N, C-alpha and C positions, 0 to 999 in steps of 0.2 A: 359761655356754653357752646356757642356756634364754633369757636376756635377749637375747643376740645373735640367736638364731633368731626371737624375737618382733619385734625391731627390723627384721630383714630382711623378715619377713612383712608388717609394717606399711608398710615402704618400697615393697614390691612392690604392695601393695593401693593405696597412694596414687598410684603411677605408673600403675596400671591405671585408676584413677578420673580422673586428669589426662588420660590419653589419650582416655578416653571423652568427657569434657567438651570437649576441644579438637576432637574429631570433630563435636560438635554445634554448634560455633560457625559462624555464617553471616555473611558480609560484610553490613554495613548498606547498604541501597540506598534511595535516595529515589525514590519513585514519584509520578508526577504523575497526579492524578485526572483522568479525561477530561472530567468535567462537574461543576460546582458547582451544586447545586440548592437552591432556597429561594424564599420569597415576598418576600424583601427582603434588602438588603445595606446596611450602613452602614460607612463608613470614618471613623475618628476620628483626631484629632491627638494630640500628646503629652499634652495636658491632658484627654483623654477627650471633647472636644467633637466632635459629628458635623460632618464637613466635606464629605461626599458621601454620597448615599443613592440607592438605586434600590428602588422598592417597587411592588407590585401593589395597587391600591386597588379594593375590591369595588364593585359597582354599588350606588347608594344614592339615596335621595330627600332632597333638601336640606330641612331643617326651616324655613329662612327663607322660601323662595319656593315650596316644593313641587315644584320641578323635578326630574325623574329624570335621574340621571347614570349612564352606562354604566361598566362596569369599565374601568380605565385603568392604564397603567404610567407612572410619573413618575421621571425622573432629576433630581436636584438637586445642584448644586455650590454649596457654602456658603462665604461669606467668613469671615474671622476674627471678625467682629462677630456672626455667627450669621444673616446675611441670605442667602437664596438668590440668588446672583448669576447663575446659569444654571439654567434650568428647561426640560426637554424632556419633553413629554407626548404620549401617543398613546392613542386609544380606537378603537372601531369607527366612531364618528361623525366624529372630527376628530383632527388632529395639530398640534402647535405647538411653537415654541421662543421663550423669552423671555430677553433679556439685560438685567439690571437694573444701572443705574449707581449710583454712590455717593450722588449727590444724591437726596433724597426725591422720588419720582415720576418719575425719569428711567429710561426703558426703551425697548427696541426689541422688538416682538413680531411674529413671523411665524406666521401660522396658515393652516390649510387644512381646510375642511369641505366644504360644497357649492361654496364659492368660496374663493379665496385672498385674503389681505390682509396688508399690512405696516402696523403701527401704531407711530408714533414719538411720544415725549413727552419734553420737556425739563423741567428743574427749575423753570423759570419758568411752567410750565403750558401752553406752546405745544404743540399736538397736530397731528399730520398722519397721515392715513390714506391709504394708497395701495392701490388695487385695480386689477386689469387691465381 
């Protein structure tokens, strides 16, 4: 008789604990963050190679020529060989976009600072600059 009472008491305690735990369960919801913040973002492929990046580059003075460069933001789309095929950059002084072809030295570059220009170059070295 004592064992039956003990088993009934344990069963009632387990049911009470189960009811308490079920009451605590909440449905899982996926919330979308309103803003993703950071100073850079890299997107990688299945092999872990960077295929796209957007970064804020601090202002600096180039060691080679001593020229001062302002803070800039650069977006790069990178091909499977690791070359930036599309580059979009902006700073307080200028903005530009470059499209780089597969051939060495082949590109189209559109830039705007105090004036705008379009620079084209073919792999055979022929170059053309168009200004308004």
